[in-house]
C-alpha positions as CSV (number, residue, x, y, z in Angstrom):
1,M,31.3,31.3,-43.9
2,I,27.6,32.5,-44.1
3,D,26.5,29.1,-45.3
4,T,28.3,27.4,-42.4
5,F,26.7,29.8,-39.9
6,L,23.3,29.3,-41.3
7,T,23.8,25.5,-41.3
8,S,24.8,25.7,-37.7
9,I,21.8,27.7,-36.7
10,T,19.5,25.4,-38.6
11,E,21.0,22.3,-36.9
12,L,20.7,24.0,-33.5
13,A,17.1,24.8,-34.1
14,R,16.4,21.2,-35.4
15,T,17.9,19.6,-32.4
16,S,16.4,22.0,-29.8
17,G,13.7,21.1,-27.4
18,I,11.4,23.6,-29.1
19,A,11.6,21.6,-32.3
20,Q,10.8,18.4,-30.5
21,L,7.5,19.9,-29.1
22,F,6.0,19.8,-32.6
23,T,6.3,16.0,-32.8
24,M,3.6,13.7,-31.6
25,D,5.5,12.9,-28.4
26,G,6.1,16.7,-28.0
27,L,2.4,17.3,-27.9
28,L,2.1,14.8,-25.1
29,N,4.9,16.6,-23.3
30,L,3.0,19.9,-23.8
31,A,0.0,18.3,-22.1
32,M,2.1,17.2,-19.2
33,I,3.7,20.6,-18.9
34,A,0.2,22.1,-18.7
35,I,-0.8,19.7,-16.0
36,A,2.4,20.6,-14.1
37,C,1.5,24.3,-14.4
38,V,-2.0,23.6,-13.0
39,L,-0.4,21.8,-10.0
40,L,2.0,24.7,-9.5
41,Y,-1.0,27.0,-9.4
42,L,-2.8,24.9,-6.8
43,A,0.3,24.7,-4.7
44,I,1.1,28.5,-4.9
45,A,-2.3,30.2,-5.2
46,K,-4.5,27.7,-3.4
47,Q,-1.8,26.4,-1.0
48,Y,-2.8,22.8,-1.5
49,E,0.0,20.9,0.3
50,P,2.6,23.3,-1.1
51,L,5.6,21.8,0.6
52,L,5.4,18.7,-1.5
53,L,3.0,19.6,-4.3
54,L,5.2,22.4,-5.5
55,P,8.4,20.3,-6.0
56,I,6.3,17.4,-7.4
57,A,4.8,19.7,-10.0
58,F,8.2,21.2,-10.9
59,G,9.8,17.7,-11.2
60,M,6.9,16.9,-13.6
61,L,7.7,20.0,-15.5
62,L,11.4,19.2,-15.8
63,V,11.0,15.6,-16.9
64,N,8.6,16.6,-19.7
65,L,11.0,19.2,-21.3
66,P,12.2,17.4,-24.4
67,L,15.9,16.5,-24.4
68,G,16.3,17.6,-20.8
69,A,17.4,14.0,-19.9
70,V,17.1,14.7,-16.2
71,M,15.9,11.1,-15.5
72,D,18.0,9.3,-18.1
73,P,19.9,6.4,-16.6
74,P,23.7,6.1,-17.3
75,T,24.6,4.3,-20.5
76,T,27.7,2.5,-21.7
77,V,28.8,3.1,-25.3
78,I,28.9,0.0,-27.5
79,K,31.7,-0.1,-30.0
80,P,32.7,-2.6,-32.7
81,L,35.7,-4.8,-32.1
82,T,38.6,-3.9,-34.4
83,D,41.3,-6.2,-35.6
84,E,43.8,-4.5,-33.4
85,I,41.8,-4.9,-30.3
86,Q,41.1,-8.5,-31.0
87,E,44.8,-9.2,-31.4
88,S,45.8,-7.5,-28.2
89,A,45.8,-8.5,-24.6
90,Q,43.1,-5.9,-24.0
91,Y,40.7,-8.0,-25.9
92,A,41.2,-10.9,-23.5
93,M,40.3,-8.7,-20.6
94,I,37.2,-7.4,-22.4
95,E,36.2,-10.9,-23.2
96,L,36.2,-11.8,-19.5
97,Q,34.4,-8.6,-18.4
98,D,31.7,-8.1,-21.1
99,A,28.6,-10.0,-22.0
100,A,29.2,-13.0,-24.3
101,G,26.3,-11.8,-26.6
102,N,28.0,-8.6,-27.4
103,L,31.3,-10.3,-28.1
104,L,29.8,-12.9,-30.4
105,N,28.1,-10.1,-32.3
106,G,31.4,-8.3,-32.7
107,F,30.8,-5.5,-30.1
108,Y,32.2,-4.6,-26.7
109,Q,31.4,-2.1,-24.0
110,D,33.8,0.7,-23.8
111,K,33.9,1.6,-20.0
112,N,35.9,4.7,-20.7
113,A,33.2,6.1,-23.0
114,S,30.2,5.7,-20.6
115,V,27.6,8.5,-20.4
116,S,26.4,9.6,-17.0
117,G,22.7,9.6,-16.1
118,G,20.6,12.7,-15.4
119,L,20.7,14.6,-12.1
120,L,17.2,13.4,-11.0
121,Y,18.0,9.8,-11.9
122,Y,20.6,9.7,-9.2
123,L,18.4,11.6,-6.7
124,Y,15.6,9.2,-7.5
125,Q,17.6,6.3,-6.0
126,G,16.5,7.5,-2.6
127,V,12.9,6.8,-3.6
128,K,13.7,3.6,-5.4
129,L,15.7,2.2,-2.5
130,G,13.2,3.3,0.1
131,I,15.4,5.9,1.8
132,Y,13.5,9.2,1.6
133,P,10.1,8.2,3.1
134,P,11.5,6.7,6.4
135,L,13.6,9.9,6.8
136,I,10.5,11.9,6.4
137,F,8.9,9.7,9.1
138,L,11.9,10.5,11.3
139,G,11.1,14.2,11.0
140,I,7.4,13.6,11.5
141,G,8.2,11.7,14.7
142,T,10.0,14.7,16.2
143,M,7.0,16.8,15.5
144,T,4.3,14.4,16.8
145,D,2.7,14.5,20.2
146,F,1.4,11.0,21.1
147,G,0.0,12.3,24.4
148,P,-3.7,12.2,23.3
149,L,-3.3,8.7,22.1
150,I,-1.5,7.5,25.3
151,A,-4.2,9.2,27.4
152,N,-7.0,7.5,25.4
153,P,-5.6,4.2,24.0
154,K,-9.1,3.4,22.5
155,S,-8.1,5.9,19.8
156,F,-6.0,3.1,18.3
157,L,-9.3,1.4,17.3
158,L,-10.5,4.5,15.5
159,G,-7.1,4.8,13.7
160,A,-7.4,1.2,12.7
161,A,-11.0,1.5,11.5
162,A,-10.0,4.4,9.2
163,Q,-7.7,2.1,7.3
164,L,-10.8,0.3,5.9
165,G,-10.5,2.4,2.8
166,I,-7.1,0.8,2.0
167,F,-8.3,-2.7,1.9
168,V,-11.7,-2.1,0.3
169,T,-10.1,-0.1,-2.5
170,F,-7.4,-2.8,-2.9
171,I,-10.2,-5.3,-3.6
172,G,-11.9,-2.9,-6.0
173,A,-8.7,-2.2,-7.9
174,V,-8.1,-5.9,-8.3
175,C,-11.6,-6.3,-9.7
176,L,-11.0,-3.5,-12.2
177,G,-7.9,-5.3,-13.6
178,F,-5.0,-3.9,-11.7
179,N,-2.5,-6.5,-10.5
180,Y,-2.0,-7.1,-6.8
181,Q,1.0,-4.8,-6.5
182,E,-0.7,-2.0,-8.3
183,A,-3.9,-2.5,-6.3
184,A,-2.0,-2.4,-3.0
185,S,-0.2,0.8,-4.1
186,I,-3.6,2.4,-5.1
187,G,-5.3,1.3,-1.9
188,I,-2.7,2.9,0.3
189,I,-3.9,6.3,-0.9
190,G,-6.8,5.8,1.6
191,G,-4.4,6.2,4.5
192,A,-4.0,9.8,3.5
193,D,-0.2,9.6,4.2
194,G,1.9,10.8,1.3
195,P,5.3,9.3,2.4
196,T,3.7,5.9,3.1
197,A,2.0,6.0,-0.3
198,I,5.3,6.8,-2.0
199,Y,7.2,4.2,0.0
200,T,4.6,1.4,-0.8
201,T,4.4,2.3,-4.4
202,G,8.2,2.5,-4.8
203,M,8.4,-1.0,-3.4
204,L,5.5,-2.5,-5.3
205,A,4.6,-0.5,-8.4
206,P,7.2,2.2,-9.2
207,H,5.7,2.9,-12.6
208,L,2.6,4.3,-10.9
209,L,4.6,6.6,-8.6
210,G,3.7,9.8,-10.4
211,P,-0.1,9.5,-10.5
212,I,-0.3,7.9,-7.0
213,A,1.8,10.7,-5.4
214,V,-0.3,13.4,-7.1
215,A,-3.5,11.7,-6.0
216,A,-2.3,11.2,-2.4
217,Y,-1.2,14.7,-1.9
218,S,-4.2,16.2,-3.7
219,Y,-6.7,14.4,-1.5
220,M,-4.7,15.3,1.6
221,A,-5.0,18.9,0.6
222,L,-8.7,18.5,0.0
223,V,-9.4,17.0,3.5
224,P,-11.5,20.0,4.5
225,V,-13.6,19.6,1.4
226,I,-14.0,15.8,1.2
227,Q,-14.5,14.9,4.8
228,P,-17.3,17.2,6.2
229,P,-20.1,16.0,3.9
230,I,-19.3,12.4,4.8
231,M,-19.2,13.2,8.5
232,R,-22.5,15.0,8.4
233,L,-24.2,12.3,6.4
234,L,-23.2,9.5,8.8
235,T,-23.9,11.3,12.1
236,T,-26.9,12.9,13.7
237,K,-27.0,16.4,15.2
238,K,-27.1,14.8,18.7
239,E,-24.0,12.8,18.1
240,R,-22.1,15.7,16.7
241,S,-23.0,17.8,19.8
242,V,-21.4,15.4,22.3
243,V,-18.9,17.1,24.6
244,M,-16.2,14.7,25.6
245,K,-14.5,15.0,29.0
246,Q,-11.0,16.3,29.2
247,L,-8.1,13.9,28.7
248,R,-5.9,12.9,31.6
249,P,-2.4,14.3,31.9
250,V,0.3,12.0,30.5
251,S,3.6,11.6,32.4
252,K,7.0,11.9,30.8
253,V,7.8,8.3,31.6
254,E,4.8,7.2,29.6
255,R,5.9,9.4,26.7
256,I,9.4,7.8,26.7
257,F,8.2,4.2,27.0
258,F,5.5,4.6,24.3
259,P,7.8,4.8,21.2
260,V,10.0,1.9,22.5
261,V,7.0,-0.3,23.2
262,V,5.3,0.4,19.9
263,T,8.5,-0.3,18.0
264,L,8.9,-3.7,19.7
265,I,5.3,-4.8,19.3
266,V,4.7,-3.5,15.7
267,C,8.1,-4.4,14.2
268,L,7.9,-7.9,15.7
269,M,4.4,-8.4,14.3
270,V,5.0,-6.8,10.9
271,P,8.7,-6.7,10.2
272,S,8.3,-5.1,6.8
273,A,6.9,-2.0,8.6
274,T,10.1,-1.5,10.5
275,P,11.7,1.2,8.3
276,L,8.6,3.5,8.7
277,I,7.6,2.7,12.2
278,G,11.2,2.5,13.4
279,M,12.1,6.0,12.1
280,L,8.8,7.5,13.3
281,M,9.3,6.2,16.8
282,L,13.0,7.1,16.8
283,G,12.0,10.7,16.0
284,N,9.4,10.7,18.8
285,L,11.8,9.2,21.3
286,M,14.3,11.9,20.5
287,R,11.6,14.5,21.1
288,E,10.3,13.1,24.3
289,S,13.7,12.2,25.9
290,G,14.6,15.9,26.1
291,V,18.3,15.1,25.8
292,V,19.0,15.6,22.1
293,D,17.5,19.0,21.3
294,R,20.1,19.6,18.6
295,L,19.2,16.4,16.8
296,V,15.5,17.1,17.1
297,K,15.8,20.6,15.6
298,T,17.9,19.1,12.7
299,A,15.4,16.4,12.0
300,Q,12.5,18.9,12.2
301,N,14.1,21.5,10.0
302,E,17.2,20.9,7.9
303,L,16.9,17.2,7.3
304,M,13.1,17.3,6.8
305,N,13.4,20.2,4.3
306,I,16.2,18.6,2.3
307,I,14.5,15.3,2.0
308,T,11.2,16.9,1.2
309,I,12.8,18.7,-1.8
310,F,14.5,15.6,-3.1
311,L,11.4,13.4,-2.6
312,G,9.0,15.8,-4.2
313,V,11.1,16.6,-7.3
314,T,12.1,13.0,-8.0
315,V,8.6,11.7,-7.5
316,G,7.3,14.3,-9.9
317,A,9.9,13.4,-12.4
318,T,8.4,9.9,-12.7
319,A,5.2,11.5,-14.2
320,T,6.1,11.2,-17.8
321,A,3.5,11.4,-20.5
322,E,3.7,7.7,-21.1
323,N,3.1,6.9,-17.4
324,F,0.5,9.7,-16.7
325,L,-1.7,10.3,-19.8
326,N,-3.8,7.2,-19.9
327,L,-7.1,5.8,-18.6
328,Q,-5.2,4.0,-15.9
329,T,-4.3,7.3,-14.3
330,L,-8.0,8.4,-14.3
331,G,-8.8,5.1,-12.6
332,I,-6.1,5.7,-10.0
333,L,-7.5,9.2,-9.2
334,A,-11.0,7.8,-8.9
335,L,-10.0,4.9,-6.8
336,G,-7.9,7.1,-4.6
337,L,-10.9,9.3,-3.9
338,C,-12.9,6.2,-3.0
339,A,-10.2,5.0,-0.7
340,F,-10.0,8.3,1.2
341,S,-13.8,8.6,1.4
342,I,-14.2,5.0,2.6
343,G,-11.4,5.5,5.2
344,T,-13.2,8.6,6.5
345,A,-16.5,6.7,6.6
346,G,-14.9,3.7,8.4
347,G,-13.6,5.9,11.1
348,V,-16.9,7.7,11.6
349,L,-18.9,4.5,11.7
350,F,-16.6,3.0,14.3
351,G,-16.9,6.2,16.2
352,K,-20.7,5.7,16.2
353,L,-20.2,2.2,17.7
354,M,-18.0,3.7,20.4
355,Y,-20.7,6.3,21.0
356,L,-23.3,3.6,21.5
357,F,-21.1,1.4,23.8
358,S,-19.9,4.3,25.8
359,G,-23.4,5.5,26.5
360,G,-23.1,8.6,24.4
361,K,-19.7,9.8,25.8
362,V,-17.7,9.5,22.5
363,N,-18.3,12.0,19.7
364,P,-18.3,10.0,16.5
365,L,-16.7,12.9,14.6
366,I,-13.3,12.1,16.0
367,G,-13.3,8.9,14.0
368,S,-12.9,10.8,10.8
369,A,-9.4,11.9,12.1
370,G,-8.3,8.3,11.9
371,V,-6.8,9.0,8.5
372,S,-3.2,10.1,8.6
373,A,-3.5,13.7,7.5
374,V,-2.0,15.2,10.6
375,P,-3.2,17.6,12.0
376,M,-5.6,18.7,9.3
377,A,-8.1,15.8,9.8
378,A,-8.2,16.6,13.5
379,R,-8.9,20.2,12.8
380,V,-11.8,19.2,10.5
381,S,-13.3,17.1,13.3
382,Q,-13.0,20.2,15.6
383,K,-14.6,22.5,13.0
384,V,-17.6,20.2,12.2
385,G,-18.2,19.6,15.9
386,A,-18.0,23.3,16.7
387,E,-20.5,24.1,13.9
388,T,-23.1,22.0,15.7
389,N,-22.1,22.9,19.3
390,P,-20.0,26.1,19.6
391,T,-18.9,25.1,23.1
392,N,-17.4,21.8,21.8
393,F,-13.7,21.4,21.7
394,L,-12.7,18.1,20.0
395,L,-9.2,18.9,18.7
396,M,-7.2,17.1,21.4
397,H,-9.6,14.1,21.4
398,A,-9.3,13.9,17.5
399,M,-5.5,14.1,17.7
400,G,-5.5,10.6,19.3
401,P,-7.1,8.8,16.3
402,N,-5.1,11.1,14.0
403,V,-1.7,10.0,15.2
404,A,-2.9,6.5,15.5
405,G,-3.7,6.7,11.8
406,V,-0.1,7.4,11.1
407,I,0.9,4.2,12.8
408,G,-2.1,2.3,11.2
409,S,-1.2,3.3,7.7
410,A,2.4,2.4,8.2
411,V,1.3,-1.0,9.5
412,A,-1.1,-1.5,6.6
413,A,1.7,-0.6,4.2
414,G,4.0,-3.2,5.9
415,V,1.3,-5.9,5.6
416,L,0.8,-5.2,1.9
417,I,4.5,-5.1,1.1
418,A,5.1,-8.4,3.1
419,I,2.4,-10.1,1.1
420,F,2.9,-8.8,-2.4
421,K,6.5,-7.8,-2.8
């Protein structure tokens, strides 16, 4: 009895996750668990994009626990064919249903003995099939005010200019040896739009989903750190001091027509951007119509929160040691920083052009808000402008390029997907 008990305890210890940590693969898992804990610290203590960074980090933690099997796909048990089965009518059915290779080798798939996949494997299908990011865009649309963009349509140009980082980084990534699909997924980090980065990567390079998601949301959280030095470097004190005139009021009719017109134009020009743009504009139309308040509240709160949890945890669960701990990941992090920096610079430089052609009426700082980090990038424009001129109020002017950047990054993603998928 004692021997049996000791044998059971020994077998339990041998097959536990703890025992697996002392293998070579286990040490890599420990490294990933440590990285996950650092990301949890940043999300909780530093509040770096906590709504998504926290579930991403915890998904990373779960998938790297040995034998947890949270991302294992379903499997079908392969059994040898017995004489009885071969002689029965059941064998004839199996012969029709199963792969010829298995039958020739004397095996068949026992459908009744299949093993279900892990929990996060099934939830991950929402990422793999491109479901979660458009639903996130639906919620974003209900929370977005396109009024500043409608009042100043020139802001579209600043939002477009800030997408420069996407395409420059794409070229750089190709030159560094990434294939076109991987380079497109890395470049989209420059749009500073997490759902768009996840959507594009899920379509083109799902094996890079973990590091690209971490890079995208990390740099979004670091907008107040990354952008101001670039903005000060590329502008003069005189330019930063420009006070822009107040935006005109926008009518309700304009607000209602805007999402319909944008959907028609963008989706006809770039059909592959329809899932993102369509959901974004549907959410905004729901908001501006004023007749579906219940749906707006659901999209803003319950739906948005549920999808955020599913998206974050499952994206984090793709960050296995094999996919994350390599030189390629370091390259992605470096290229992502370049993409974001170049995007910021592109917006500011185009803002300088508008400053010149407008006779000094446009503050170039609002160009930095052309990246999609809403509303953080607009707040950074306001902060830097107020540091130079305390009477300056750029927030509403910066919101125009900021929301234009959301549209711009979705269009850029659609273009890349259409070309390289």
